[in-house]
C-alpha positions as CSV (number, residue, x, y, z in Angstrom):
1,M,28.1,-73.0,-245.1
2,K,30.9,-74.0,-247.4
3,R,30.1,-75.8,-250.6
4,E,32.4,-77.7,-253.0
5,M,31.7,-78.2,-256.7
6,D,33.5,-80.6,-258.9
7,F,34.0,-79.9,-262.6
8,I,34.6,-83.1,-264.4
9,D,34.7,-83.3,-268.2
10,E,34.4,-87.0,-268.6
11,P,33.3,-89.0,-265.4
12,F,34.6,-92.5,-265.2
13,G,32.6,-94.8,-267.5
14,L,30.7,-92.1,-269.3
15,R,31.4,-90.3,-272.6
16,G,32.1,-86.6,-272.2
17,Q,30.0,-85.7,-275.2
18,D,27.0,-87.5,-273.8
19,V,27.5,-85.8,-270.4
20,R,27.5,-82.4,-272.2
21,D,24.5,-83.3,-274.5
22,T,22.3,-84.4,-271.6
23,A,23.3,-81.7,-269.1
24,V,20.4,-79.9,-267.4
25,L,20.3,-76.1,-267.1
26,V,19.4,-75.0,-263.5
27,E,18.6,-71.4,-262.7
28,F,19.2,-69.9,-259.2
29,P,17.1,-66.8,-258.6
30,A,19.0,-63.8,-257.3
31,D,18.1,-61.2,-254.7
32,G,16.7,-57.9,-255.8
33,D,17.5,-56.7,-259.3
34,A,20.5,-59.0,-259.8
35,P,20.2,-61.5,-262.7
36,A,19.6,-65.1,-261.9
37,T,22.6,-67.5,-262.0
38,Q,22.4,-70.3,-264.5
39,V,24.5,-73.5,-264.2
40,W,24.7,-76.6,-266.3
41,I,24.7,-79.7,-264.2
42,M,25.1,-83.4,-265.0
43,H,21.8,-85.2,-265.9
44,P,20.6,-86.9,-262.7
45,E,20.5,-90.3,-264.3
46,R,24.0,-89.9,-265.7
47,C,25.2,-88.9,-262.2
48,M,23.7,-92.1,-260.8
49,E,25.5,-94.1,-263.5
50,S,28.7,-92.4,-262.6
51,R,28.3,-93.1,-258.9
52,V,27.6,-96.8,-259.6
53,L,30.7,-97.0,-261.7
54,N,32.8,-95.2,-259.1
55,A,31.7,-97.7,-256.4
56,V,32.1,-100.8,-258.5
57,G,34.6,-100.0,-261.1
58,L,36.9,-97.8,-259.0
59,G,36.2,-99.4,-255.6
60,K,35.0,-96.1,-254.1
61,T,33.0,-97.5,-251.2
62,Q,33.9,-95.1,-248.4
63,P,30.9,-93.9,-246.4
64,L,30.8,-90.6,-248.4
65,A,30.9,-92.4,-251.7
66,I,28.0,-94.7,-250.6
67,R,26.0,-91.7,-249.4
68,Q,26.6,-90.0,-252.7
69,L,25.4,-93.1,-254.6
70,R,22.3,-93.3,-252.5
71,A,21.6,-89.6,-253.0
72,S,22.1,-90.1,-256.8
73,I,19.5,-92.8,-256.9
74,L,17.0,-90.6,-255.1
75,C,17.8,-87.7,-257.4
76,A,17.3,-89.8,-260.5
77,R,14.0,-91.0,-259.2
78,L,12.8,-87.5,-258.4
79,W,14.0,-86.3,-261.8
80,S,11.7,-88.9,-263.4
81,K,8.9,-87.8,-261.2
82,Y,9.6,-84.2,-262.2
83,I,9.4,-85.1,-265.9
84,L,6.1,-87.0,-265.4
85,D,4.6,-84.2,-263.4
86,N,5.6,-81.4,-265.8
87,D,2.5,-80.3,-267.6
88,E,4.4,-78.2,-270.2
89,L,4.9,-81.3,-272.3
90,P,2.2,-83.7,-273.6
91,L,1.8,-86.8,-271.4
92,E,3.0,-89.1,-274.1
93,E,6.3,-87.2,-274.4
94,R,6.8,-87.2,-270.6
95,V,6.2,-90.9,-270.4
96,R,8.5,-91.7,-273.3
97,A,11.2,-89.5,-271.8
98,V,11.1,-91.5,-268.5
99,L,10.9,-94.8,-270.4
100,R,14.1,-93.8,-272.3
101,I,15.9,-93.2,-269.0
102,N,14.7,-96.5,-267.6
103,E,15.6,-98.4,-270.8
104,R,19.1,-96.9,-270.7
105,I,19.6,-98.0,-267.1
106,F,18.2,-101.5,-267.9
107,R,20.5,-101.9,-270.9
108,R,23.6,-100.9,-268.9
109,C,22.6,-103.3,-266.1
110,H,22.0,-106.1,-268.5
111,K,25.1,-105.7,-270.6
112,E,27.9,-104.2,-268.4
113,K,29.6,-106.1,-265.7
114,P,29.9,-103.2,-263.2
115,F,26.1,-102.8,-263.2
116,K,25.5,-106.5,-262.6
117,T,27.5,-106.6,-259.3
């Protein structure tokens, strides 16, 4: 199965430095003795923001763009669940981390026109 990966330094509506600072390191295990592959990916919540801005700000409403937007919402939700379920951090830190994500989304929805549409 062919896969395609986009490398975007500064997605529409986001600051490049913020995208880099919030990126998540994902590790893909390898077969046998080969080392695992590590890849930095965009934070799921930032990805969702980018998809909203693409749809509203750039008018990307083709079926693929809408499927990507819907998938990004699910990914952001599952990321929050992953944080809350991760016992490596104290419960207070996990809850605060998810609240920060939700507060950021709320602020953008409240203040920025593309998120109000």
